[in-house]
C-alpha positions in Angstrom: -39.3 -56.3 -44.5 -42.8 -55.2 -43.6 -44.8 -52.6 -42.1 -46.4 -53.4 -38.5 -48.6 -51.5 -36.2 -47.1 -50.2 -33.2 -48.6 -49.5 -29.8 -48.1 -46.3 -27.9 -45.3 -47.8 -25.5 -43.4 -49.1 -28.6 -43.7 -45.9 -30.6 -42.7 -43.8 -27.5 -39.6 -45.8 -26.9 -38.6 -45.7 -30.5 -39.4 -41.9 -31.1 -37.7 -40.8 -27.8 -34.4 -41.9 -29.1 -34.4 -41.4 -32.9 -32.1 -38.9 -34.4 -35.0 -37.4 -36.3 -37.2 -37.0 -33.3 -39.4 -33.9 -33.0 -42.4 -32.8 -30.9 -44.9 -33.5 -33.6 -43.9 -37.2 -33.9 -44.9 -38.0 -30.3 -47.6 -39.7 -28.5 -48.3 -36.4 -26.7 -49.0 -34.6 -30.1 -51.1 -37.6 -31.2 -53.4 -37.3 -28.1 -53.7 -33.6 -28.8 -54.9 -34.3 -32.4 -57.5 -36.7 -31.0 -59.1 -33.7 -29.4 -59.6 -32.2 -32.9 -61.3 -35.3 -34.1 -58.3 -36.9 -35.7 -57.8 -40.7 -35.4 -54.2 -42.0 -34.8 -52.1 -44.9 -35.8 -48.3 -45.7 -35.2 -46.7 -47.9 -37.8 -43.1 -49.1 -38.3 -40.8 -50.8 -40.7 -39.2 -54.2 -39.3 -36.9 -56.6 -40.9 -36.8 -60.3 -40.9 -35.6 -60.3 -37.3 -38.4 -57.9 -36.2 -35.9 -55.1 -35.7 -37.5 -51.7 -36.0 -35.9 -49.7 -38.7 -38.1 -46.6 -39.1 -41.6 -45.5 -37.9 -44.0 -42.7 -38.1 -47.2 -41.5 -36.3 -50.2 -40.8 -38.6 -53.3 -38.8 -37.9 -56.2 -39.3 -40.2 -59.8 -38.2 -41.1 -62.5 -39.6 -43.4 -63.0 -37.7 -46.6 -66.0 -39.6 -47.8 -67.5 -43.1 -47.2 -64.7 -45.3 -45.8 -61.9 -43.3 -47.4 -59.3 -41.5 -45.5 -56.5 -38.9 -45.9 -53.6 -39.0 -43.5 -50.9 -36.6 -42.3 -47.6 -37.4 -40.8 -46.8 -34.3 -38.9 -43.1 -33.9 -38.4 -42.5 -36.6 -41.2 -41.1 -39.9 -40.8 -38.5 -41.0 -38.2 -36.0 -42.1 -40.7 -32.7 -41.0 -42.4 -34.1 -39.3 -45.5 -30.6 -39.5 -47.0 -30.6 -43.3 -46.8 -32.5 -43.8 -50.2 -32.7 -47.5 -50.1 -34.2 -47.4 -46.6 -36.6 -44.7 -47.6 -37.5 -46.5 -50.8 -38.4 -49.6 -48.8 -40.2 -47.8 -46.1 -42.5 -45.8 -48.5 -43.1 -49.0 -50.7 -44.3 -51.0 -47.7 -46.2 -48.0 -46.3 -48.0 -47.6 -49.4 -49.3 -51.1 -49.3 -50.2 -50.8 -45.8 -52.3 -47.4 -46.4 -54.1 -49.0 -49.3 -55.3 -51.9 -47.4 -56.6 -49.3 -44.8 -58.4 -47.3 -47.4 -56.2 -44.1 -47.6 -56.4 -41.9 -50.6 -53.1 -40.1 -49.8 -50.7 -39.3 -47.0 -49.4 -35.8 -46.5 -46.0 -35.9 -45.1 -44.3 -32.9 -43.3 -40.6 -33.6 -43.0 -38.5 -32.1 -40.3 -35.2 -33.0 -42.0 -32.9 -30.1 -42.7 -32.1 -29.6 -46.5 -30.1 -26.3 -46.1 -28.5 -24.5 -43.2 -26.7 -21.1 -43.4 -25.1 -18.7 -40.8 -25.9 -14.9 -40.6 -23.8 -14.2 -43.5 -25.6 -16.7 -45.6 -22.5 -18.9 -45.7 -23.7 -22.5 -46.2 -23.1 -24.6 -43.1 -24.9 -27.8 -44.4 -26.8 -28.8 -47.6 -28.6 -31.9 -48.4 -30.8 -30.9 -51.3 -30.5 -34.5 -52.6 -33.3 -35.4 -50.1 -35.7 -33.5 -52.5 -34.7 -35.7 -55.4 -35.0 -38.7 -53.2 -38.6 -37.9 -52.3 -39.5 -37.1 -56.0 -38.0 -40.4 -57.2 -40.3 -42.2 -54.8 -43.4 -40.4 -56.2 -43.7 -37.7 -53.6 -45.7 -34.7 -54.9 -44.7 -31.4 -53.1 -47.6 -29.4 -52.3 -48.2 -25.9 -50.7 -49.7 -25.8 -47.3 -50.5 -23.1 -44.8 -48.1 -24.3 -42.1 -45.3 -21.8 -41.3 -42.7 -24.8 -40.7 -40.4 -24.3 -43.8 -37.8 -22.0 -42.3 -36.5 -22.0 -38.7 -33.5 -20.5 -36.6 -31.6 -23.0 -34.9 -29.0 -22.3 -32.1 -26.5 -24.8 -30.8 -25.0 -23.8 -27.5 -21.6 -25.2 -26.2 -21.4 -22.9 -23.1 -22.7 -19.7 -21.7 -19.7 -17.7 -22.4 -19.6 -18.6 -26.0 -23.3 -18.1 -26.3 -23.2 -14.6 -25.0 -19.9 -13.7 -27.1 -21.7 -14.8 -30.2 -24.5 -12.3 -29.8 -24.5 -9.2 -31.8 -23.8 -6.0 -30.0 -27.4 -4.7 -30.3 -28.6 -8.0 -28.8 -26.2 -7.6 -25.8 -27.3 -3.9 -25.5 -30.9 -4.9 -25.4 -30.3 -7.6 -22.8 -28.3 -5.1 -20.6 -31.1 -2.4 -21.0 -33.6 -5.0 -19.8 -31.5 -5.9 -16.7 -31.2 -2.2 -15.9 -35.0 -2.0 -15.9 -35.3 -4.7 -13.5 -36.9 -7.3 -15.7 -37.7 -10.5 -13.9 -38.4 -13.9 -15.5 -40.7 -16.4 -14.0 -42.5 -19.6 -15.0 -46.2 -19.8 -15.4 -48.6 -22.6 -15.3 -52.2 -23.5 -16.2 -53.7 -20.8 -14.3 -51.7 -18.1 -16.2 -52.7 -19.2 -19.8 -55.3 -16.6 -20.1 -52.8 -13.7 -19.4 -50.3 -15.6 -21.7 -52.9 -15.6 -24.5 -53.7 -12.0 -24.1 -50.1 -11.1 -25.1 -49.8 -13.6 -28.0 -53.5 -13.6 -29.5 -52.6 -11.2 -32.3 -49.8 -13.4 -33.4 -51.8 -16.7 -33.5 -54.6 -17.9 -35.5 -55.4 -20.2 -32.7 -58.2 -20.0 -29.8 -57.1 -20.1 -26.3 -58.2 -23.8 -26.0 -55.5 -24.8 -28.3 -52.8 -23.8 -25.7 -54.8 -25.3 -22.8 -54.8 -28.6 -24.9 -51.0 -28.2 -25.3 -50.6 -27.8 -21.6 -52.9 -30.9 -21.0 -51.3 -33.2 -23.4 -47.7 -32.2 -23.2 -47.0 -33.1 -19.5 -44.5 -35.8 -19.9 -41.0 -35.1 -18.7 -39.7 -36.0 -22.3 -42.2 -33.8 -24.0 -43.2 -30.7 -21.9 -45.2 -27.6 -22.7 -44.2 -24.6 -20.5 -44.9 -20.9 -20.5 -42.8 -18.1 -19.1 -43.2 -14.2 -18.5 -41.0 -11.3 -18.4 -42.1 -8.7 -15.7 -41.1 -5.2 -15.4 -40.6 -4.4 -11.6 -40.8 -0.7 -11.2 -39.1 -0.4 -7.8 -36.2 -2.4 -9.0 -36.1 -0.2 -12.2 -36.2 2.9 -10.0 -33.4 1.6 -7.8 -31.2 0.7 -10.7 -31.7 3.9 -12.5 -31.0 5.8 -9.5 -27.7 3.8 -8.7 -26.5 4.2 -12.3 -27.0 7.9 -12.2 -25.4 8.5 -9.1 -22.5 6.3 -10.1 -22.0 8.2 -13.2 -22.4 11.6 -11.5 -19.5 10.8 -9.1 -17.3 9.9 -12.1 -18.4 12.9 -13.9 -17.5 15.2 -10.8 -14.0 13.7 -10.7 -13.5 14.5 -14.4 -14.6 18.0 -13.8 -12.1 18.4 -11.1 -9.3 17.1 -13.2 -10.2 19.5 -16.0 -10.0 22.2 -13.5 -6.5 21.3 -12.1 -4.5 20.4 -15.2 -4.1 20.8 -18.9 -7.0 19.3 -20.9 -5.8 16.6 -23.0 -7.9 15.1 -25.9 -8.2 11.9 -24.0 -9.6 13.6 -20.8 -11.9 15.7 -23.0 -13.3 12.6 -24.7 -13.9 10.9 -21.3 -15.8 14.1 -20.1 -18.0 14.1 -23.2 -18.7 10.4 -22.8 -19.6 10.9 -19.1 -21.8 13.7 -19.9 -23.7 11.7 -22.4 -24.0 8.7 -20.0 -25.4 11.4 -17.3 -27.9 12.4 -19.8 -28.9 9.0 -20.6 -29.2 7.9 -17.0 -31.4 10.9 -16.1 -33.8 9.8 -18.9 -33.7 6.2 -17.5 -34.5 7.6 -14.0 -37.4 9.8 -15.4 -38.7 6.7 -17.3 -38.4 4.7 -14.1 -40.5 7.3 -12.0 -43.1 7.2 -14.6 -43.3 3.5 -14.7 -43.6 3.4 -11.0 -46.3 5.8 -11.1 -48.2 4.0 -13.8 -47.5 0.4 -12.5 -46.7 0.5 -8.9 -47.3 -3.3 -8.7 -45.4 -4.2 -11.8 -46.7 -5.4 -15.3 -46.0 -8.4 -17.5 -44.3 -7.1 -20.7 -43.5 -10.3 -22.6 -44.2 -14.0 -22.7 -43.4 -17.1 -24.5 -44.4 -20.8 -24.8 -41.9 -23.5 -25.3 -42.0 -27.3 -26.0 -39.2 -29.1 -24.0 -38.4 -32.5 -25.5 -35.5 -34.7 -24.5 -33.1 -33.4 -27.1 -34.1 -29.8 -27.7 -36.1 -26.6 -26.7 -38.5 -25.3 -29.2 -39.8 -21.8 -28.8 -43.4 -22.1 -30.1 -44.5 -18.6 -29.9 -44.0 -15.4 -28.0 -45.9 -12.0 -27.5 -45.6 -8.8 -25.6 -47.5 -5.9 -24.3 -48.3 -3.7 -27.0 -47.9 -0.5 -25.2 -44.6 -1.6 -23.9 -43.1 -3.1 -27.1 -40.2 -0.9 -27.1 -38.7 -2.5 -24.0 -38.0 -5.8 -26.2 -38.1 -7.9 -23.2 -38.7 -11.0 -25.3 -35.0 -10.9 -26.2 -34.0 -11.0 -22.5 -36.7 -13.8 -21.8 -35.1 -16.0 -24.6 -31.6 -15.4 -23.4 -32.5 -16.2 -19.6 -34.1 -19.4 -20.7 -31.4 -20.6 -23.0 -29.0 -19.9 -20.1 -31.1 -22.0 -17.6 -31.8 -24.8 -20.0 -28.1 -25.0 -20.9 -27.4 -25.6 -17.3 -29.8 -28.5 -17.4 -27.8 -30.2 -20.3 -29.7 -28.8 -23.4 -27.5 -27.6 -26.3 -30.1 -27.4 -29.3 -32.6 -24.5 -29.3 -35.2 -24.0 -32.1 -35.7 -20.2 -31.7 -38.9 -20.5 -33.6 -40.2 -20.7 -37.2 -40.3 -17.9 -39.6 -43.1 -16.7 -42.0 -43.0 -19.1 -44.9 -43.2 -16.4 -47.5 -39.9 -14.5 -47.6 -41.6 -11.5 -49.0 -43.6 -11.1 -45.9 -42.7 -7.8 -44.1 -42.3 -9.7 -40.9 -39.7 -12.1 -42.2 -36.7 -9.9 -42.3 -37.3 -8.4 -39.0 -37.8 -11.9 -37.1 -35.0 -13.3 -39.2 -32.6 -10.5 -37.8 -33.5 -10.5 -34.4 -33.2 -14.3 -34.1 -30.0 -14.6 -36.0 -28.5 -12.0 -33.8 -28.3 -14.8 -31.2 -25.4 -16.3 -33.3 -27.8 -18.9 -34.7 -28.1 -20.7 -38.1 -31.0 -20.3 -40.5 -32.4 -23.6 -41.6 -34.8 -24.8 -44.4 -37.0 -27.9 -44.2 -38.8 -29.5 -47.2 -42.2 -28.6 -48.2 -44.9 -30.9 -47.4 -45.5 -33.7 -49.9 -48.1 -36.2 -50.8 -47.8 -39.9 -51.2 -50.6 -41.0 -53.5 -52.2 -44.2 -52.4 -55.4 -44.3 -54.5 -54.6 -42.6 -57.8 -58.2 -42.7 -59.1 -59.7 -41.0 -56.0 -56.9 -38.7 -55.7 -57.4 -37.4 -59.1 -61.1 -36.3 -58.2 -61.3 -32.5 -58.6 -63.4 -32.4 -55.7 -60.8 -33.8 -53.3 -59.0 -31.4 -51.1 -55.4 -31.7 -51.9 -53.8 -29.6 -49.1 -54.9 -30.2 -45.6 -54.6 -28.0 -42.5 -54.4 -28.8 -38.9 -54.8 -27.0 -35.6 -51.1 -26.2 -35.4 -51.2 -24.1 -38.7 
């Protein structure tokens, strides 16, 4: 077995079908990294019959003189549980990288080592992968990428999807529907307004998202942005209709209470109806205020996704700060999941979580995303494959690398 260099077409064809495929291990992502002055190479392991057994895309930069460090974003396209194959691939890859003057390769795997449901019941565990990597000389390192924890949702059908939602999530979705929230797709001309809503949640400049849009324009790997817009006229009409309907029910209950003995059941119905009338009056007042403030409507939430041929990844979302209580991002996600399920997608990465579990945002983001009936998953930390031990041991050599997607 040996390592060979692959051209773009060969790598694209292989990565498009591999079970470990992800948007980081794509030609599109490689082209995006070239904008940030990385060089790119595609390599694969072949057997004696030239059958491709595993592969990876590597981006690299010079450290000094002719020497390089490399990064395999998204890890290898390989079965990490197959120790024999992994061992052969790493051994041959190290030889290849040594010949090409690499000091080390930083690998960022996207293989799940733990998965749990909302009650933290184990769904899947493959912690032996960590031992496999260590046994091959992999050195786990800290990095600044929030890609260790994520929330994944597998959708069988729309009915099951909605039934698995928490009550609070369903209530939020219904509230957004009552408010006349409309979902629509944006394009390159909308990236400025998209960025205004997400800029507090990202370390990236706006060009980063323009570059995503420019590079991820292949049907198999597509960058798309979506918006949730409050339509005040619809909100006003809905609030009026809800109030009128409930007031009619309330009047009927009043008449029943006047014409018969008041039972506990009838009294409870009246109390519940009174509460709804009060609630819908508040909605109507809010709708009137919104109509006066935003007669032409206002965007309240946005998100960016990466659509690959096997999953939808929610890259980032944001909202209008002064209208954050509307929580339209929940409805936005739901409507997109519904639509993509119709297109045949069943796997959804609802987004990565802050790497530090003590982060104050971790629990909030975790709770919101897990309310979709999803699973919490963990990926391994990044690790280094040391190629040149002498140069790697230099104290001045940076041992953790960041990229534009950190």
